[in-house]
N, C-alpha and C positions, 0 to 999 in steps of 0.2 A: 864042251863046243862053244864057241863064239855067238851072241846074239845076233843075227841077223840084220843087216842095216835097213834103214828107210828105203823105198822103192819110189821111183820116180819114171814118168814116162815126158818127151818134150813131144812137141807137134807144132810142125811149121811147115808150108808148103813151097819153101825155099830151100832144099836139098843140104847145102852148104851154109847156110846160117842155122840149121839145128845140127848138121855135125858140128860146127864151130863151137855153139851152144854146149855140146856135150863133152866135148873136150875140156870146156872151161871148165864143167862141172865136177869133172872125174879128176883135175889138178887140184881145185880150192875145195873138193869133197870126196874125198877117195870111198868112206864109207858109205855112199850115194848109190844105192844099183839103180841103172838107166835100165828100166826093163823094158823098152820100147820107145819107137818115134815114129811119130805118123805122121803123114803127107797131107790130111784134110780131118775139118771136124769129124764126120761119123768115125774115122780109126781112131780118130783121139778117143771119142768116148767109149769105143771098144774097148782100145787098150789101156783106159782107166779101169774097169770091167775085168777085163779079162789077167789083168796085172793086178788087180787089189792093188792099186796106186795109190801112195800116201800123199804125193806130189805131182802136179801137172804144172809143165810149163809151156802153158799155149800162147800163141800167135795168135794176137786180133781177127786180122784178116785172114781168111782160110776157107777152101770151098768147101761146099755140103752146109757146113754149121758153121758159124763164127766160133771165136775163144769165146766169148761171154756166151754163146747160147749153151757149148759147153760147159761152160762152167755152171751155170745153172741147173742143166741135168743131169750133171754130175753130184751135186746137194755138198752137205758140210763134211761129207765123209772124207773127202778131199782137199789138202790146202795148194790152193791157187796161185800161180804167178803169172801174169800176164807178161807178155813179150811184144814188143811194137817198137816199128821205126818213127810213128808218129808222136812228136811231144804235145798234140794236144787230148791222145787218151791219157797220157798222166798227168791228170788234173786231179780237181776236189774230189770228184768220186771216189776216186783210189785213196787219196791221203786222209780224207773224215771218214770213211769205213775203212782203214786198214786192208786196205788192197794193196798186194805185192807187184809190183810191176818192173819191168827191166826194157830201159831204153837200147834198142840198137844204133849201131855197134854195143855191145855191152862190158863197161867199166869191170875192172876190177875191184875199185871200189865200192859201187852200186852191189855188184854180184854178191862180196862178201858180206852186206850187209842184210842182205837177203837171207842167205844163208844161214847167218846170227839168227834172226828172226825166227826162221823155218824150225834152225833146233832147241828153240826156245820154247815154241809151242811142243814140238815133238816131244820132248824131254817133260814138259806138265801135262801130258796127256790131255792135255786142250783142244776142243773140237775148233775147226778151218772157222775163222769167221764167219760171222754170219752176213752176208755178200748181197742179199735177194733184194735191198735198195737200191745198191750202186749197182747191183748188173741192170736192174731192171729200168733204169735212168739210161744208162749205156745203152741197151739196148734198142730205147727209142731212138738214140741220137749215131750208131753205129751203122745203120744201114748205109748214109748218105754219102758215107766215103769208103763203105765195104765195097758197094755198088763201081765204085770208080770215077762219081761225080767232079770230086777234086772240091768241093766247097762246102764253106764251112759252117760246120752243125752246131757248133757252140764256141763259146770264148771263157778264156781265164781272167778273171777280173778280181781287181781287188777294192773292195768296199771297207775302208777303215781299216782294222788290222784284219777283217776276215776278208779269205779268197774264195769266192763263188764262183760257181761254174752257173755258165747262163746259156739255157738254148737260144742260137739265135732267131727262132721266131719271135718269143718271148722278149726280144729288143726294141724298143718304139724309133729312134735312132740312132745313131753314132754321132758324135759331135767333136773336132779337134778341139783341143785343150794342150796350148803349151806344149810339151814335150808329151805328152799324153794325150788316148784319147778317151773323153767320155762315155759311158755306154747308160744309155737312158731303159729303167724298164718302167712296169707299173707302180713295184714299189721303192722304185730309188734310182741313185746314180753310181755307179762304177764306174774302174777306170783299167785301160790297158796300155802296152806299151807299144801296140803294132798301129803304125800311121794310117791315117786315114786311105793315101793311095793304096797301099798295098794290101787294107783291108778291101775297098770295094772289089780287087782284081781274085777276092777268094770269095765273095757272097754271091748267090745268086740276083743275075742282071734282072731277072722277070719280075722278082721281088723287093730288092733293095737298089732305091736309083737315089743316085748324088741327085740334090738340089740347092746346093751351094757349096761354094769353094772348100767349106768347112764342116758340112752337113753331109747324109747318108740317112733317106729313110724307109724304116719298112712299111711296103704299100697296106700289108697285113693289118695297119693298125690307125691307116687312113681314112677317116670320117667324112670328110668334106674341106675344099679349098673357099677360100673368099679372097677377094680383089678392093683396094683399097682404091679410093678419090686419085691417088700419085699412079696407082696401078700394081703396084706392090704386090705381089702375089703370098700369103701363108695357109698353113697347113693346121689342121684340127685333128688335133689325137683321140683314138676312144679311151686310155686309159691316162693321159697326162693332164693337166691343167694350160700349160703354156701351148702358143701356136708356135710353130717352127715357119723360119721365115724363107723366099723360094726367090733366091736370086735371079736376078733377070735373064740371067746366060741359061737357066734351065725353067723359064715359066711355061716355055711355048709345051712343054710334057704336059700342064694339068690343063690344057686348055680345051680340051672334051669331058675334063671332071665337075 
């Protein structure tokens, strides 16, 4: 009698996307048994338990429970692959902690890579990677996006040879820097490729103010403002030594501070 193949569940609140992924999986991995498809988080968690799933393909944004919450509840008994349409989720927290993810629409190359890694882990009988650290960080960041606010929760920035995942709450200010935008935090500077104008449209306007043609400041890090004899305004920050200049076009925003 042939040994049964691994069992998987797919969870996505968009039925057509779930069906598409199931079809792609059956083509690319015939031995994989798709034991069920869930339309929300609670259904996904129940399916994982009921079907003793080895693998769970989880959409991050689902009603009831997010894919992140399902993965945390499922524990290390199941290999998790996140499926997301939002590139900002496919970031350092995934890469660093060996968390598998697929971007919608799923490409054949990426799916093949993911299947190869899953097969290798299952063949070695290794437990699923420890995801608690990555998932705990993502769980703090995901609700803003899951709630449909559309506001940026974190940025993926380069600092030398390292790529960092930086929550926007930790950003003191953004500054245009030639072809890049510098991201200043308490512990240093990193770079992103998003232009300042595009970045401003994604940030919460109640928390992030443009103070210069090339600068956006996080008001949560502002300690005080000052005005020199020439009337130029500058901002002192809680965790940065330098002051940030405010142009005359935006100085009126700080008259009451």
